[in-house]
VEXDREN-2710 file (C-alpha; in Angstrom, 1 decimal):
% VEXDREN-2710
k/r/px/py/pz
1/MET/115.2/172.4/-61.9
2/ASP/113.9/169.0/-60.9
3/ASN/110.3/169.3/-59.7
4/SER/110.9/166.5/-57.3
5/THR/113.3/168.7/-55.3
6/PHE/111.3/172.0/-55.6
7/PRO/110.9/173.6/-52.2
8/THR/107.4/173.9/-50.6
9/ASP/107.3/177.6/-51.5
10/GLU/104.8/179.1/-53.9
11/ILE/106.7/181.0/-56.8
12/GLN/105.1/184.3/-57.7
13/SER/106.4/187.0/-60.2
14/ASP/106.1/190.6/-59.3
15/LYS/105.4/193.4/-61.8
16/ALA/109.1/193.8/-62.6
17/GLY/109.3/190.2/-63.6
18/SER/111.4/189.2/-60.7
19/VAL/110.6/186.0/-58.9
20/LYS/110.2/185.8/-55.2
21/ALA/109.3/183.0/-52.9
22/LEU/106.1/183.1/-50.8
23/SER/106.5/181.0/-47.7
24/ILE/103.5/178.8/-46.6
25/PRO/103.7/177.0/-43.3
26/ALA/103.6/173.3/-43.6
27/THR/100.5/171.5/-42.1
28/PRO/101.4/169.9/-38.9
29/ARG/100.9/166.1/-38.6
30/MET/98.7/164.8/-35.8
31/SER/100.4/162.5/-33.4
32/ASN/99.1/159.0/-32.8
33/SER/98.0/159.8/-29.2
34/SER/96.0/162.8/-30.3
35/SER/94.3/160.7/-33.1
36/LYS/93.3/158.0/-30.6
37/ALA/91.8/160.6/-28.2
38/ALA/89.8/162.2/-31.0
39/SER/88.5/158.8/-32.0
40/ARG/87.3/158.1/-28.5
41/TRP/85.5/161.4/-28.3
42/ILE/83.8/160.8/-31.6
43/ALA/82.8/157.3/-30.4
44/LEU/81.5/158.7/-27.1
45/LEU/79.5/161.3/-29.0
46/VAL/78.0/158.7/-31.3
47/PHE/77.1/156.5/-28.3
48/LEU/75.4/159.4/-26.4
49/THR/73.5/160.3/-29.6
50/ILE/72.2/156.7/-29.9
51/VAL/71.3/156.6/-26.2
52/ALA/69.5/159.9/-26.4
53/ALA/67.6/158.8/-29.5
54/SER/66.8/155.2/-28.5
55/PRO/63.6/156.0/-26.4
56/TYR/62.2/157.7/-29.5
57/PHE/63.0/154.8/-31.7
58/VAL/61.8/152.2/-29.2
59/GLY/58.6/154.2/-28.5
60/HIS/57.9/154.6/-32.2
61/PHE/58.4/150.8/-32.7
62/VAL/56.2/149.9/-29.7
63/TYR/53.5/152.4/-30.9
64/GLN/53.7/151.0/-34.4
65/VAL/53.2/147.4/-33.1
66/ARG/50.3/148.4/-30.9
67/PHE/48.7/150.4/-33.7
68/ASN/48.9/147.3/-36.0
69/GLU/47.3/145.2/-33.3
70/LEU/44.5/147.7/-32.7
71/LYS/43.9/148.1/-36.5
72/ALA/43.8/144.3/-36.8
73/ASP/41.2/144.1/-34.0
74/VAL/39.1/146.8/-35.7
75/ASP/39.2/144.9/-39.0
76/VAL/38.2/141.6/-37.3
77/ALA/35.4/143.3/-35.3
78/SER/34.1/145.1/-38.4
79/GLU/33.9/141.8/-40.3
80/ALA/32.4/139.9/-37.4
81/LEU/29.7/142.6/-36.8
82/SER/28.8/142.5/-40.4
83/GLY/27.9/138.8/-39.9
84/LEU/26.2/139.4/-36.6
85/ARG/24.2/142.4/-37.7
86/PRO/21.1/140.5/-38.7
87/ARG/20.9/138.9/-35.2
88/LEU/21.6/142.2/-33.4
89/THR/19.0/143.9/-35.5
90/ASP/16.5/141.3/-34.5
91/PHE/17.2/141.9/-30.8
92/GLU/17.1/145.7/-31.3
93/LEU/13.7/145.3/-33.1
94/ALA/12.4/143.0/-30.3
95/SER/13.3/145.7/-27.7
96/ARG/11.5/148.3/-29.8
97/MET/8.4/146.1/-30.0
98/VAL/8.4/145.5/-26.3
99/ALA/8.3/149.2/-25.7
100/LYS/5.6/149.8/-28.3
101/ARG/3.5/146.9/-26.9
102/VAL/3.4/148.2/-23.3
103/GLU/4.1/152.0/-23.5
104/PRO/0.4/152.9/-24.1
105/SER/-0.5/151.0/-20.9
106/VAL/2.0/152.8/-18.6
107/VAL/0.8/155.8/-16.6
108/SER/2.4/158.4/-14.4
109/ILE/0.8/159.0/-11.0
110/PHE/0.9/162.3/-9.2
111/ARG/-0.4/163.4/-5.8
112/PRO/-1.2/167.1/-6.0
113/GLY/0.2/168.9/-3.0
114/PHE/3.1/166.6/-2.5
115/GLN/6.6/167.5/-3.6
116/GLY/9.7/165.5/-4.6
117/ARG/9.8/161.7/-4.6
118/GLU/6.6/161.3/-2.5
119/GLY/4.6/163.2/-5.2
120/GLN/5.1/160.8/-8.1
121/GLY/5.0/157.2/-9.1
122/SER/4.0/154.9/-11.9
123/GLY/1.3/152.4/-12.7
124/VAL/0.1/150.1/-15.4
125/ILE/-3.4/149.7/-16.9
126/VAL/-4.4/146.0/-16.7
127/ASP/-8.0/146.3/-17.7
128/GLN/-9.7/148.4/-20.4
129/ALA/-12.4/149.4/-17.9
130/GLY/-9.8/151.6/-16.3
131/TYR/-8.2/149.5/-13.6
132/ILE/-4.5/150.4/-12.8
133/VAL/-2.1/148.4/-10.6
134/THR/0.6/150.4/-8.7
135/ASN/2.4/150.2/-5.3
136/TYR/0.7/150.9/-2.0
137/HIS/3.4/153.3/-1.0
138/VAL/2.8/155.4/-4.1
139/VAL/-0.8/156.3/-3.1
140/ASN/-0.7/155.8/0.7
141/GLY/-2.0/158.9/2.4
142/ALA/-2.9/160.7/-0.8
143/HIS/-5.9/163.1/-0.6
144/SER/-6.2/163.1/-4.4
145/ILE/-4.6/161.3/-7.2
146/GLN/-4.1/162.3/-10.8
147/VAL/-3.1/159.9/-13.6
148/HIS/-1.2/161.1/-16.7
149/LEU/-1.9/158.8/-19.7
150/THR/0.5/158.2/-22.6
151/ASP/-1.8/160.1/-25.0
152/GLY/-1.5/163.3/-22.9
153/ARG/-4.8/163.0/-21.0
154/ARG/-4.8/163.8/-17.3
155/VAL/-7.6/162.2/-15.3
156/PRO/-8.4/161.8/-11.6
157/ALA/-8.2/158.4/-10.1
158/THR/-9.8/156.7/-7.0
159/ILE/-8.3/153.9/-4.9
160/VAL/-10.3/150.7/-5.3
161/GLY/-8.2/148.6/-3.0
162/ALA/-4.9/148.6/-1.2
163/ASP/-2.7/146.2/0.7
164/ASP/0.4/147.4/2.6
165/ILE/1.6/143.8/3.2
166/THR/2.3/143.1/-0.5
167/ASP/2.7/146.9/-1.3
168/LEU/0.0/146.8/-4.0
169/ALA/-2.9/149.1/-4.8
170/VAL/-5.6/149.2/-7.4
171/LEU/-6.8/152.5/-8.9
172/LYS/-9.8/153.2/-11.1
173/ILE/-10.1/155.9/-13.7
174/ASP/-13.1/156.9/-15.9
175/ALA/-11.7/157.2/-19.4
176/HIS/-12.3/155.6/-22.8
177/ASN/-10.0/154.2/-25.4
178/LEU/-7.7/152.6/-22.9
179/ILE/-5.1/150.0/-23.9
180/ALA/-4.5/147.3/-21.3
181/ALA/-1.2/145.4/-20.8
182/GLU/-1.3/141.6/-20.6
183/TRP/-0.2/139.6/-17.5
184/GLY/2.7/137.2/-17.9
185/ASP/3.8/134.3/-15.7
186/SER/6.7/135.3/-13.5
187/ASP/7.2/131.6/-12.5
188/GLU/8.4/130.9/-16.0
189/LEU/11.3/133.3/-15.7
190/GLU/14.8/132.1/-15.2
191/VAL/17.9/133.9/-13.9
192/GLY/19.5/135.6/-16.9
193/ASP/16.2/136.2/-18.8
194/LEU/15.8/139.6/-20.4
195/VAL/13.4/142.1/-18.8
196/TRP/12.5/145.7/-19.3
197/ALA/11.3/148.3/-16.8
198/LEU/8.9/151.1/-17.6
199/GLY/7.9/154.1/-15.5
200/SER/8.6/157.7/-14.7
201/PRO/11.9/158.0/-12.7
202/PHE/12.2/161.5/-11.2
203/GLY/9.1/162.4/-13.2
204/LEU/10.6/161.6/-16.6
205/ASP/7.5/160.0/-18.2
206/ARG/7.7/156.7/-20.1
207/SER/11.3/155.9/-19.4
208/PHE/12.4/152.5/-20.7
209/THR/15.3/150.5/-19.2
210/PHE/16.7/147.1/-19.9
211/GLY/18.4/144.3/-17.8
212/ILE/18.2/140.7/-16.8
213/VAL/16.7/138.7/-14.0
214/SER/19.4/138.6/-11.4
215/SER/17.7/136.4/-8.9
216/LYS/14.3/135.0/-8.0
217/SER/12.4/134.5/-4.7
218/ARG/14.2/137.2/-2.7
219/ARG/12.3/136.9/0.6
220/SER/12.3/138.5/4.0
221/GLY/15.4/136.6/5.1
222/SER/17.5/138.2/2.4
223/LEU/16.1/141.8/2.4
224/ARG/16.5/144.4/5.1
225/GLY/13.0/145.6/6.2
226/GLY/11.2/142.9/4.2
227/ASN/7.9/141.5/5.5
228/LEU/7.1/137.9/6.0
229/TYR/4.5/137.8/3.2
230/GLN/6.5/139.2/0.4
231/GLU/9.0/138.0/-2.2
232/TYR/10.6/139.8/-5.1
233/LEU/12.3/139.4/-8.4
234/GLN/15.7/140.9/-8.4
235/THR/16.9/142.5/-11.6
236/ASP/19.6/144.9/-12.8
237/ALA/17.2/147.0/-14.9
238/ALA/17.7/150.7/-13.9
239/VAL/14.9/151.7/-11.5
240/ASN/14.8/155.0/-9.6
241/PRO/12.4/157.0/-7.4
242/GLY/9.3/157.5/-9.5
243/ASN/9.5/154.1/-11.2
244/SER/7.6/152.5/-8.3
245/GLY/4.4/150.9/-9.5
246/GLY/5.5/150.6/-13.1
247/PRO/5.6/147.3/-14.9
248/LEU/8.5/144.8/-15.4
249/ILE/8.1/143.3/-18.9
250/ASN/9.3/140.1/-20.4
251/ILE/10.4/139.5/-24.0
252/GLU/6.8/138.8/-25.0
253/GLY/5.7/142.2/-23.9
254/LYS/3.8/140.9/-20.9
255/VAL/3.8/142.1/-17.3
256/VAL/5.9/139.8/-15.1
257/GLY/6.3/142.1/-12.2
258/ILE/5.5/145.4/-10.6
259/ASN/8.6/147.5/-9.8
260/ALA/8.7/148.2/-6.1
261/ALA/12.1/148.9/-4.6
262/ILE/15.7/149.6/-5.0
263/PHE/18.8/148.8/-2.8
264/GLY/19.7/152.2/-1.4
265/PRO/18.4/155.7/-2.0
266/THR/19.2/155.6/-5.7
267/TYR/19.8/152.9/-8.3
268/GLN/23.0/150.9/-7.6
269/GLY/22.5/148.0/-10.0
270/ILE/20.0/146.2/-7.9
271/SER/16.2/146.6/-8.2
272/PHE/13.2/144.6/-7.0
273/ALA/9.8/143.8/-8.5
274/ILE/6.8/142.1/-7.1
275/PRO/6.3/139.0/-9.3
276/SER/3.2/138.7/-11.3
277/SER/2.3/135.4/-9.6
278/VAL/1.7/137.5/-6.5
279/ALA/0.6/140.8/-8.1
280/GLN/-2.1/139.3/-10.4
281/SER/-3.8/137.2/-7.7
282/GLN/-3.8/140.1/-5.2
283/TYR/-5.1/142.5/-7.9
284/GLU/-8.1/140.3/-8.5
285/VAL/-9.0/140.3/-4.8
286/LEU/-8.3/144.0/-4.3
287/LYS/-10.4/144.8/-7.4
288/THR/-13.5/143.0/-6.1
289/LYS/-13.1/143.2/-2.3
290/GLY/-10.9/146.2/-1.7
291/TRP/-8.7/144.5/0.9
292/ILE/-6.9/141.3/1.6
293/GLU/-8.3/139.0/4.3
294/ARG/-5.6/136.9/6.0
295/ALA/-5.7/134.2/8.6
296/TRP/-3.7/134.6/11.8
297/LEU/-1.8/132.1/13.8
298/GLY/0.1/134.4/16.1
299/ILE/3.7/133.3/15.7
300/ARG/6.9/134.9/14.4
301/PRO/8.4/132.3/11.9
302/VAL/12.1/132.5/11.2
303/ALA/14.7/130.2/9.6
304/VAL/15.9/127.4/11.8
305/PRO/19.2/128.3/13.6
306/GLN/22.1/126.1/12.8
307/ASN/22.5/124.9/16.4
308/ILE/18.9/123.9/16.6
309/GLN/19.1/122.2/13.2
310/GLU/22.0/120.1/14.3
311/GLN/20.5/119.4/17.7
312/LEU/17.2/118.1/16.2
313/GLY/18.9/116.3/13.3
314/LEU/17.1/118.4/10.6
315/ALA/18.1/118.6/7.0
316/ILE/19.0/121.9/5.5
317/GLY/15.8/123.7/4.6
318/GLU/13.6/121.5/6.7
319/GLY/11.2/123.2/9.1
320/VAL/10.5/126.7/10.3
321/TYR/11.5/127.9/13.7
322/VAL/8.9/129.6/16.0
323/GLY/10.7/132.6/17.3
324/HIS/7.8/134.1/19.3
325/VAL/4.2/133.2/20.2
326/GLU/1.7/136.0/20.8
327/PRO/-0.2/135.8/24.1
328/LYS/-3.7/134.4/23.7
329/ALA/-3.2/133.8/20.0
330/PRO/-4.5/130.6/18.3
331/ALA/-0.9/129.2/18.4
332/GLU/-0.7/129.6/22.2
333/ARG/-4.1/128.0/22.7
334/ALA/-3.1/125.1/20.6
335/GLY/0.0/124.5/22.7
336/ILE/2.7/125.7/20.2
337/HIS/5.7/127.0/22.1
338/ALA/8.5/129.5/21.1
339/GLY/11.4/127.3/20.1
340/ASP/9.3/124.7/18.4
341/VAL/10.1/123.8/14.8
342/ILE/7.1/123.5/12.5
343/LEU/7.5/120.7/10.0
344/GLU/4.1/120.8/8.3
345/TRP/1.1/123.0/8.0
346/ASN/-2.0/121.1/6.7
347/ASP/0.3/118.5/5.0
348/LEU/2.3/121.3/3.4
349/ALA/6.0/120.9/4.2
350/ALA/7.3/124.0/6.0
351/THR/10.6/125.0/4.4
352/ASP/10.6/128.8/4.4
353/PRO/9.2/131.5/6.8
354/THR/7.7/133.5/3.9
355/LEU/6.1/130.5/2.3
356/LEU/4.7/129.3/5.6
357/SER/3.3/132.7/6.4
358/ARG/1.6/132.9/3.1
359/ALA/0.2/129.4/3.5
360/ILE/-1.2/130.3/7.0
361/ALA/-2.7/133.6/5.6
362/ALA/-4.4/131.7/2.8
363/THR/-6.1/129.2/5.2
364/LYS/-9.8/129.6/5.5
365/ILE/-10.7/131.6/8.6
366/GLY/-12.5/129.5/11.2
367/SER/-11.1/126.3/9.9
368/THR/-9.0/123.8/11.9
369/ALA/-5.5/123.3/10.7
370/LYS/-3.1/120.5/11.6
371/VAL/0.4/121.3/12.6
372/ARG/3.2/118.8/12.8
373/LEU/6.2/120.0/14.8
374/VAL/9.2/118.9/16.7
375/ARG/10.7/120.3/19.9
376/THR/13.4/119.5/22.4
377/GLU/12.4/118.6/26.0
378/THR/14.7/118.2/28.9
379/GLY/14.5/114.6/30.2
380/PRO/15.7/113.1/33.5
381/ASP/19.3/113.5/32.3
382/ALA/19.6/117.3/31.6
383/THR/22.7/116.8/29.5
384/LYS/20.7/114.9/26.9
385/PRO/17.7/116.9/25.6
386/LYS/14.8/114.7/24.3
387/ARG/13.6/115.2/20.8
388/SER/9.8/114.7/20.4
389/GLU/7.5/115.1/17.5
390/LEU/3.8/115.9/17.9
391/GLU/0.8/117.1/16.0
392/VAL/-1.6/119.8/17.2
393/SER/-4.8/121.2/15.9
394/VAL/-5.2/125.0/15.5
395/GLU/-8.4/126.9/15.0
396/VAL/-7.4/129.6/12.6
397/GLU/-8.7/133.2/13.2
398/ARG/-8.7/136.5/11.4
399/HIS/-6.1/138.8/12.8
400/PRO/-7.7/141.2/15.3
401/ALA/-6.7/144.2/13.2
402/ASN/-6.6/142.3/9.9
403/ASN/-3.0/143.6/9.7
404/PRO/-0.5/140.8/10.5
405/THR/2.4/143.2/10.1
406/SER/1.4/145.0/13.3
407/SER/3.1/142.3/15.2
408/GLY/5.2/140.9/12.4
409/ASP/3.8/137.4/12.9
410/GLY/2.3/134.8/10.7
END
């Protein structure tokens, strides 16, 4: 039989040798329409698989790109730091040396019987004889004072002098082998200069913080509750309750300020220190005399209001406005009126209420000072105030209570 015409049956022999045909169904052929439908389903399945997997692949790609960027940054930074390390090490060493230079001179001040913030403060030894500078508010009202030295000694201290106007006080201890800090010049500081603060915040002895000079000459006009005789250095060195009275140090390890205040109840990035240009001079007087004698004029000096400045044709920063005159004070007897603008005090140009107040306070008591001022007076035509300049002589007196802040005047 020709194989080409053999039917699609499988031939199988039984035991008897007979041959029989086993019928096998033929495989049905898929129609064209069914084939197209299957292809579409397969394509849809592939598409859905790609869509479902795409976030993973995209995320993996983005992650890999970001990882490569970060790794490159790390490699660049590592190489750069290797080159910068000598300079960074020098700065780190300088900071350590500043701490070592001043730490033995910094003391903690405690007031037995007082609790919390009022019971602690800081100070700095400025004389091997045992003289310590701190803040007035640290020791004000204290019945006894105890000083803790860096070497572990605890010794009693007495108040030699105090001045609430500048918030400074001088203590004396009887102890040997003391190491004194050295005064620096705060006038040489510039904004951005490096400074360190030492003290005992919250009773944590000999804490050391670091920052920069944020501003200079912060005076009464820019501080809430400031007095007319004080000015501050503003820094961002961390200072907290207990730091008061501790030193502010420059990069030479010298005292350029006495830490005195913060903005708010706790540190918020702004701290204030009494500049050494003020603290050192006041220390010398308090050490020998015990108190600060100030002359008194009997006025309340303030910045010139803008409308008065324009009315009198004054330049910005020219003159100090007389906001108030005390009855029977030297200023009243000399003919100075509230509303006048002082231009000069003894040939010193008046440009700032604080500086004028300090100039008045430093004038020799009993001397006669010359005051040049300008005022507006109403002429015949009331719509055109008359500007007049005059010079008056004032006999300077000591304040009746020797406490100018009792009236807030200069």
